[in-house]
C-alpha positions as CSV (number, residue, x, y, z in Angstrom):
1,M,-46.0,19.1,-13.9
2,L,-47.1,19.8,-10.3
3,R,-46.4,16.2,-9.4
4,A,-42.9,16.4,-10.9
5,M,-42.2,19.6,-9.0
6,F,-43.5,18.0,-5.8
7,L,-41.3,14.9,-6.2
8,S,-38.3,17.1,-6.9
9,L,-39.0,19.2,-3.8
10,L,-39.5,16.0,-1.7
11,L,-36.2,14.5,-2.9
12,A,-34.3,17.7,-2.3
13,T,-35.8,18.0,1.2
14,T,-34.9,14.4,2.0
15,A,-31.4,14.8,0.7
16,L,-30.9,18.0,2.9
17,A,-32.3,16.2,5.9
18,Q,-29.9,13.2,5.3
19,Q,-27.0,15.6,4.9
20,K,-27.8,17.4,8.2
21,G,-28.3,14.1,9.9
22,S,-24.9,12.9,8.7
23,E,-23.2,16.2,9.9
24,T,-24.8,15.8,13.3
25,E,-23.6,12.2,13.5
26,W,-20.1,13.2,12.5
27,N,-20.0,16.0,15.0
28,K,-21.0,13.6,17.8
29,T,-18.3,11.1,16.7
30,L,-15.7,13.9,16.6
31,A,-16.7,15.1,20.1
32,A,-16.4,11.5,21.4
33,A,-13.1,11.0,19.7
34,K,-11.6,14.1,21.3
35,K,-12.6,12.6,24.7
36,E,-10.8,9.4,23.8
37,S,-7.9,11.8,23.0
38,R,-5.8,9.4,20.9
39,V,-5.8,6.7,18.3
40,A,-3.3,3.8,17.9
41,I,-2.2,2.9,14.4
42,A,0.0,0.0,13.3
43,G,1.9,0.3,10.0
44,S,5.3,0.3,8.3
45,P,8.0,2.7,9.5
46,D,6.9,5.3,6.9
47,P,8.4,8.8,6.9
48,V,5.2,10.1,5.2
49,M,3.2,8.9,8.1
50,R,5.5,10.3,10.8
51,N,6.4,13.6,9.1
52,E,3.2,14.6,7.4
53,I,0.1,12.5,8.1
54,I,0.3,12.4,11.9
55,P,1.1,16.1,12.4
56,K,-1.7,17.2,10.1
57,F,-4.3,14.8,11.6
58,T,-3.4,15.9,15.2
59,S,-3.5,19.6,14.3
60,R,-6.8,19.2,12.4
61,F,-8.7,17.2,15.1
62,G,-6.7,17.6,18.4
63,I,-6.3,13.8,18.6
64,Q,-2.9,12.3,19.4
65,V,-1.6,9.4,17.3
66,E,0.3,6.5,18.8
67,F,2.2,5.0,15.8
68,I,3.2,1.4,16.2
69,A,5.7,1.1,13.4
70,G,7.6,-1.9,12.2
71,R,7.5,-4.9,9.9
72,A,3.9,-6.3,9.7
73,S,5.0,-9.7,11.0
74,Q,6.4,-8.0,14.1
75,Y,3.5,-5.8,15.1
76,I,0.9,-8.5,14.2
77,A,2.8,-11.0,16.4
78,K,2.7,-8.4,19.2
79,V,-1.1,-8.0,18.7
80,Q,-1.6,-11.7,18.8
81,T,0.4,-12.1,22.0
82,E,-1.5,-9.2,23.7
83,R,-4.9,-10.6,22.7
84,S,-4.1,-14.0,24.2
85,A,-3.9,-11.9,27.5
86,G,-7.1,-10.0,26.7
87,I,-5.3,-6.8,25.8
88,Y,-6.5,-4.7,22.8
89,S,-4.1,-1.9,22.0
90,V,-4.5,-1.2,18.3
91,D,-7.3,0.7,16.5
92,I,-6.3,0.8,12.9
93,F,-4.0,-1.3,10.7
94,M,-2.4,0.3,7.6
95,T,-0.8,-2.9,6.4
96,G,0.4,-4.4,3.1
97,V,-1.7,-6.8,1.1
98,D,-0.1,-10.2,2.1
99,S,-0.4,-9.6,5.9
100,T,-3.9,-8.1,5.5
101,V,-5.3,-10.8,3.3
102,N,-3.5,-13.8,4.7
103,T,-3.3,-13.0,8.4
104,L,-5.5,-10.1,9.6
105,Y,-8.6,-11.2,7.8
106,P,-8.6,-15.0,8.2
107,Q,-7.5,-14.8,11.9
108,K,-10.3,-12.4,12.6
109,L,-8.0,-9.7,13.9
110,I,-10.2,-7.0,12.3
111,D,-13.8,-5.8,12.5
112,P,-16.0,-4.5,9.7
113,L,-14.8,-1.0,8.6
114,R,-17.6,-0.2,6.1
115,P,-20.1,0.9,8.8
116,L,-17.6,3.5,10.1
117,M,-17.2,5.2,6.7
118,T,-19.7,8.0,6.8
119,L,-18.0,11.3,5.8
120,S,-20.0,12.6,2.8
121,E,-16.9,13.1,0.6
122,V,-15.8,9.6,1.4
123,V,-19.0,7.7,0.7
124,D,-19.8,9.8,-2.5
125,P,-19.4,7.4,-5.4
126,S,-18.4,10.2,-7.8
127,K,-15.2,10.7,-5.7
128,W,-13.8,7.3,-6.6
129,K,-12.4,5.9,-9.9
130,S,-13.9,2.5,-8.9
131,G,-17.4,4.2,-8.6
132,K,-17.6,3.3,-4.9
133,L,-15.5,2.7,-1.8
134,W,-13.6,-0.4,-2.9
135,F,-13.7,-3.1,-0.1
136,I,-11.7,-5.9,-1.7
137,D,-12.6,-8.7,0.8
138,P,-15.2,-11.3,-0.2
139,E,-17.7,-9.7,2.2
140,E,-16.9,-6.2,0.9
141,K,-16.8,-4.6,4.4
142,F,-13.4,-5.4,6.1
143,V,-10.5,-4.3,3.8
144,L,-10.5,-0.9,2.1
145,R,-8.3,-0.2,-0.9
146,V,-7.6,3.4,-1.7
147,F,-4.5,3.2,-4.0
148,Q,-3.9,1.9,-7.5
149,S,-0.5,2.6,-8.9
150,V,1.6,1.0,-11.6
151,N,4.0,-1.3,-9.8
152,G,7.6,-0.3,-10.3
153,L,9.7,-3.2,-11.4
154,F,13.1,-2.0,-10.2
155,F,15.2,1.1,-9.7
156,Y,18.7,1.9,-11.1
157,N,21.3,4.5,-10.6
158,A,21.8,6.3,-13.9
159,D,25.4,7.2,-13.0
160,H,26.2,3.5,-13.2
161,V,23.5,2.0,-15.4
162,K,22.5,3.2,-18.9
163,A,18.8,3.1,-19.8
164,E,19.5,1.0,-22.9
165,E,21.2,-1.7,-20.7
166,V,17.9,-2.5,-18.9
167,R,15.3,-2.5,-21.6
168,T,14.0,-5.9,-20.6
169,S,13.8,-7.8,-17.4
170,K,16.1,-10.4,-18.9
171,D,18.8,-7.7,-19.2
172,L,19.2,-8.0,-15.5
173,L,20.7,-11.4,-16.1
174,H,23.8,-9.9,-17.9
175,P,27.1,-10.9,-16.3
176,K,27.8,-7.2,-15.8
177,W,25.2,-7.1,-13.1
178,R,26.3,-10.2,-11.2
179,G,26.8,-9.1,-7.5
180,K,25.4,-5.6,-8.3
181,I,21.7,-6.2,-7.6
182,S,19.9,-5.8,-4.2
183,T,16.5,-7.2,-3.3
184,D,14.5,-8.4,-0.3
185,D,15.2,-12.1,0.3
186,P,12.7,-14.2,-1.7
187,M,12.9,-16.9,1.0
188,V,11.3,-14.6,3.6
189,A,7.6,-13.7,3.4
190,G,7.1,-10.1,2.2
191,T,7.9,-8.0,-0.8
192,G,10.9,-10.0,-1.9
193,A,8.9,-13.3,-2.0
194,A,5.9,-11.6,-3.6
195,N,8.1,-10.1,-6.4
196,A,9.8,-13.4,-7.0
197,A,6.4,-15.1,-7.3
198,M,5.2,-12.7,-9.9
199,L,8.5,-13.0,-11.9
200,F,8.1,-16.8,-11.7
201,V,4.6,-16.7,-13.1
202,Q,5.5,-14.3,-16.0
203,L,9.1,-15.3,-16.9
204,G,9.4,-18.8,-15.6
205,A,11.6,-20.9,-13.3
206,E,14.8,-20.6,-15.2
207,F,14.7,-16.8,-15.1
208,V,14.1,-16.8,-11.3
209,K,16.9,-19.3,-10.8
210,R,19.4,-17.2,-12.8
211,L,18.3,-13.9,-11.1
212,Y,18.3,-15.1,-7.5
213,I,21.1,-17.6,-7.6
214,D,23.4,-17.0,-10.6
215,Q,23.4,-13.2,-10.3
216,Q,24.3,-13.4,-6.6
217,P,22.0,-10.5,-5.4
218,V,22.6,-9.0,-1.9
219,F,19.9,-9.0,0.8
220,S,19.2,-6.7,3.8
221,R,16.6,-6.6,6.6
222,E,16.9,-2.8,6.7
223,R,14.9,-1.2,3.9
224,R,16.8,2.1,3.9
225,Q,20.0,0.2,3.4
226,Y,18.8,-0.6,-0.1
227,T,18.4,3.1,-1.1
228,D,21.8,3.9,0.4
229,W,23.4,1.2,-1.7
230,L,21.5,2.4,-4.7
231,A,22.6,6.1,-4.3
232,R,26.2,5.2,-3.7
233,G,26.3,2.8,-6.6
234,T,27.4,-0.1,-4.4
235,Y,24.5,-2.0,-5.8
236,P,23.2,0.2,-8.6
237,I,20.1,-1.9,-9.3
238,C,17.5,-2.4,-6.6
239,L,14.4,-4.7,-7.0
240,N,12.6,-3.6,-3.8
241,C,13.5,0.0,-3.1
242,R,10.5,2.2,-2.3
243,E,9.6,5.5,-3.8
244,D,9.2,7.3,-0.5
245,D,12.8,6.3,0.5
246,V,14.2,7.2,-3.0
247,K,12.4,10.6,-3.3
248,P,14.6,12.6,-0.9
249,L,17.7,11.2,-2.5
250,R,16.5,12.4,-5.9
251,Q,15.9,15.8,-4.4
252,E,19.6,15.8,-3.3
253,G,20.6,15.2,-6.9
254,F,21.1,11.5,-7.1
255,K,20.0,10.1,-10.5
256,L,17.8,7.3,-9.4
257,V,15.3,6.0,-12.0
258,E,12.3,3.8,-11.5
259,V,11.4,1.3,-14.3
260,F,7.6,0.6,-14.5
261,E,7.5,-1.4,-17.7
262,T,9.9,-3.6,-19.7
263,A,9.4,-5.1,-23.1
264,D,9.1,-8.7,-21.8
265,I,6.7,-8.4,-18.9
266,T,3.1,-7.4,-18.5
267,P,2.8,-4.2,-16.4
268,R,1.3,-4.5,-13.0
269,V,-0.7,-2.4,-10.6
270,N,-1.0,-2.7,-6.9
271,G,-2.7,-1.2,-3.8
272,S,0.5,-0.1,-2.1
273,P,1.5,1.4,0.3
274,W,-1.3,0.0,2.5
275,L,-4.8,-1.4,2.9
276,L,-7.0,0.1,5.6
277,T,-8.6,-2.1,8.3
278,L,-10.2,-1.6,11.7
279,A,-8.7,-3.6,14.5
280,N,-11.0,-6.0,16.3
281,K,-12.3,-4.4,19.6
282,A,-10.6,-1.1,18.9
283,P,-9.9,0.7,22.2
284,H,-10.6,4.1,20.7
285,P,-13.5,3.4,18.4
286,N,-14.5,7.0,17.8
287,A,-11.0,8.3,17.1
288,A,-10.5,5.3,14.8
289,R,-13.6,6.3,12.9
290,V,-12.4,9.9,12.6
291,F,-9.0,8.8,11.3
292,A,-10.3,6.2,8.9
293,N,-12.6,8.8,7.3
294,W,-10.0,11.5,7.2
295,I,-7.2,9.3,5.7
296,A,-9.7,8.3,2.9
297,S,-10.7,11.9,2.3
298,K,-9.2,14.2,-0.4
299,E,-6.9,15.9,2.1
300,G,-5.6,12.8,3.7
301,L,-5.0,10.9,0.5
302,E,-3.5,13.8,-1.3
303,I,-0.9,14.3,1.4
304,Y,-0.1,10.6,1.4
305,S,0.0,10.4,-2.4
306,R,2.3,13.4,-2.7
307,G,4.7,12.1,0.0
308,Y,4.8,8.5,-1.1
309,G,4.5,8.9,-4.8
310,A,1.5,6.6,-5.3
311,A,-1.7,7.1,-7.3
312,T,-4.9,7.0,-5.4
313,L,-8.4,5.8,-6.4
314,R,-9.9,9.2,-5.7
315,T,-11.1,11.3,-8.7
316,D,-10.3,14.6,-7.0
317,V,-6.7,14.1,-5.9
318,D,-4.1,16.0,-7.9
319,E,-1.8,13.6,-9.8
320,S,0.2,16.2,-11.7
321,F,3.2,15.7,-9.4
322,L,3.4,11.9,-10.0
323,G,5.7,10.4,-12.5
324,R,3.9,9.5,-15.6
325,G,4.8,5.8,-15.1
326,A,3.0,5.6,-11.8
327,V,-0.5,6.4,-12.9
328,P,-2.4,3.6,-14.7
329,R,-3.2,4.5,-18.3
330,A,-6.6,4.1,-20.0
331,G,-6.7,1.2,-22.4
332,V,-3.7,-0.7,-20.9
333,K,-4.2,-4.1,-19.5
334,Y,-2.5,-4.6,-16.2
335,L,-2.0,-7.5,-13.8
336,D,-3.3,-6.6,-10.4
337,D,-0.9,-7.6,-7.7
338,T,-3.4,-6.9,-5.0
339,E,-6.3,-8.9,-6.4
340,W,-7.8,-11.1,-3.6
341,S,-7.7,-14.6,-5.1
342,W,-4.1,-14.0,-6.4
343,T,-3.0,-12.9,-2.9
344,V,-4.8,-15.8,-1.1
345,S,-3.7,-18.7,-3.4
346,G,-2.0,-17.7,-6.6
347,R,0.9,-15.8,-5.1
348,R,1.3,-18.3,-2.3
349,E,1.5,-21.3,-4.7
350,A,4.0,-19.4,-6.9
351,R,6.1,-18.4,-3.9
352,D,6.2,-22.0,-2.6
353,K,7.4,-23.1,-6.0
354,V,10.1,-20.3,-6.1
355,Q,11.4,-21.2,-2.6
356,Q,11.5,-24.9,-3.5
357,L,13.4,-24.1,-6.7
358,L,15.9,-22.0,-4.8
359,R,16.4,-24.5,-2.1
360,E,17.2,-27.1,-4.7
361,H,20.0,-24.8,-5.9
362,G,21.4,-24.3,-2.4
363,K,19.5,-21.2,-1.3
364,K,18.7,-21.3,2.4
């Protein structure tokens, strides 16, 4: 009995000492971060980031955020050019899976992030649906995943499209929708090519050919153009619209519906909108550490989840505001569109086959 009491007391004392040590380390990091005064983050031109995350972070910690926004290919090319001249200007990447897995990681543009994650509510395994911080890279220390949502297959405008007209993915091939579908170009690396690759694997070459050639979809390099077309009914079906762009239009009264499952395709999950990584030789290492921990905290992720409409991997983030279709359901088998080996090789092989197929049918 006395031995058990002694061990319990010893463990409690040790835990308290570790907690105090962690708090002391965090306070030192925060003080150093405030001296650095800013953090540079590269990511997509995301309204949630600009309008909610950055103001909240700056008000919380007094650290300014330089947001380098654009397509991943653009800002990564800028980083590569700068580094050839010995310039290191980025601290944190918040980048999609393809660019993270196939460019940032293999080209060693990132440093280990795991050692920086020290905030108690972030490292606590009970706070994560995966039972731990989920670093998805083979070394489990570079690439942090904090989202897992059901992947929307497409959006439609309910003023122009009836629900019963798009029960299956193959319904998109109906002649009625020829010239009425918008999507990112499958011939360009990014979401359009990734989506086409998944459709190729699940529904086959003939479906992809009919959808991307015979249905004469329209492409744009400006992502907000898609939601404008969708809302106006110009192109009432959109394969690559994003929830954070559609949400404000819904609030204005537009009847824009996201389809998460169809009868002929296995539902998918993904890690969108971003994976978190630490830039190599970050110029503001302490501010980067503060931001990385905060964005993975309950406060940071709940703000992002609410603004973007994506389900997080945290157990303590409110999900009541999310559409039922966005949250993975227990007992349902999903394909994981952010799985490492699929991203490294499976998607690339399928994408190459798609692009070869489309070139054979005159797509440039």
